[in-house]
C-alpha positions, 0 to 999 in steps of 0.5 A: 528529501529529509527525515523531517518530511517523515511523519513520526517513526522516530524509532525507525529513523534512529535505527536506520541512522545507527546502522550508518554510524556503527558501520554495519549497513547491510547491502540489502534491507526490506522495510515492512509495515502496514499501508500509510506507515510511511515506509516509502518516505523512510526509504527515500529519506534514508537513501538521500542521507546515504547519497548526501556527500555535503556538496551543494550540487548533491543536496540540490539534486537530492532535494529534487530526487534527481540524483544520478545514483538514486534509482527507483523501481516500482510496479508498472502497467502495459499501455496499448501503445506498447508492442505485444512482446514489450516488457514495461520498465520503471523508466517508461513512467519515470515522469509520472513517478517523479511528479507523484513522489515530489508531491508527497511520498505518501500515496496509494497503489490506486493513486499510482495506477491513476497516474499511469492511466491504467485503473483497470489493470494490475501493476507488476514489476517485469523481468524487463525491469530487472534487466534494466536495473542490472545495467544501471547498477553495473555502472560506477557511482557518478559521485564516487559514493553509494548507489541506492536502489529503492524497490517499491512493492517488490512482492509485485515482481513476477517470478522471472524478475524475482529470480533475476533480482535474487542473483543481483542481491547475491552478487551486488555491485560495489557500494550498492544498497538495496532498500525494498519497501514491502506491504506483503513480504510473505509473497516474496520468494523465501530466497529473497527474504532470507538475503535481506535484513528485514526492518518492521515499521510500526503504525505511525503514532496517533499523536504524530498524525495529530500534530502533522494534521495541525501543522501541515493541514491547519486542522484545529486540535479537536478535529485533528484528534478525532481524525488521528484516532480514526486513522489508527496509525495510517497517514493516508487514512487520515488524509482520506478522512480529512478529504471526506473521500467520495469513494468511502461513501460509495464503499459503505453504500455497496456494503449496506446494499449487499447486507440488506439484499442478502438478509432479504434473500433477493437473488436477482438484486444481488446479481445486479449488485455483483454486476456493479462490483464487476464494473469497477477496476480490479484495484478498486474491487480489492479496495472494497473487499479490504473495506468490507473486512474492516467494516465487518470487524467493526460491526462485530466489535460494536456488539461489545459496546466499548467505544474505545474499541471502535473506529467508525465514522458517524455514517458507519456507526449509524448503520452498525446500530441495527446491523451489528447483531448479525455479525457474531462469534459464529460467522465473523471468521467464515465471513472474513475467510470468504472476503480473503478468498475473494481478494485472492481470486480477484488478484488472480484475474478470476471472472469478477461477476462470478466471484462477487455473485458467489460471494453474495450468495454465501453471505446469505447463508452466513447471515442466516446461520448466525 
């Protein structure tokens, strides 16, 4: 993979290349930034640059992401076919990972879960993975250069894995470079964060997204401009908007149903609504709650009647025209806090029916006390 496959992010590319040219490459770094900003694409392109020794054989292996000194670590799930005491490792899903990354280095956790066949589970990085990584990196470089370890979403490591990785970072094998790709770095151990060089990746420039839509997807100028604005720096959101993903329509319907039933105080119907939410997989529940936060924020901003501040689809705006007045300075923060609490509870495997029914009941109070 080359730099040209990374959408935008010219500043980040330049900074990474400058580290190499000035001979101040850290042994461990962490690319942090929002979803869809291209962090993984940057990490892979940078890793390939470090491993490219100019030989045709190396270039061929890097093009296929099959270089023996390029190692990937990522969250995994436990399949029913695995023994009860087995700790899944990345190698168990190497085929699925390779196919997904080769298709595009821009993908979501949900797409990765689908590729593994575990939508109703939560993916983590186990202690077995850290043991596997120790074994791999203890070997000499096959090509005599760097060994690159790319760790996608290290915040999903369990505590046992995190502690083992900490020791590996503190005493890294010779010529090993760790490149972590994180969306929630605050969830990592402070001891790990303090031992890596953090590089913050900004949202992708809207113009870069617009240009990529035109060049890669054949979209006309006007449509590309509209989609890039809605995407707001998130290439994945641009693709989702382009594909008119059915999930987005479902999420809006669930949002509209919740707010209407809560306003009408229909407790029995809200219980049914909470059961519908509970039937979704946990990753999908978290996605909806994230959508809930965005739609609530957009509804609040809609009250200011400043078009350039709003980022809604036509269907979302049609609902907001009548609904927005119910979201104001008195309840916007409590509603947001409520959603963030639900995200935490779902992440901790709380009973989804209870979480969403309680969530719905509290929405009644917050809408009434507007």
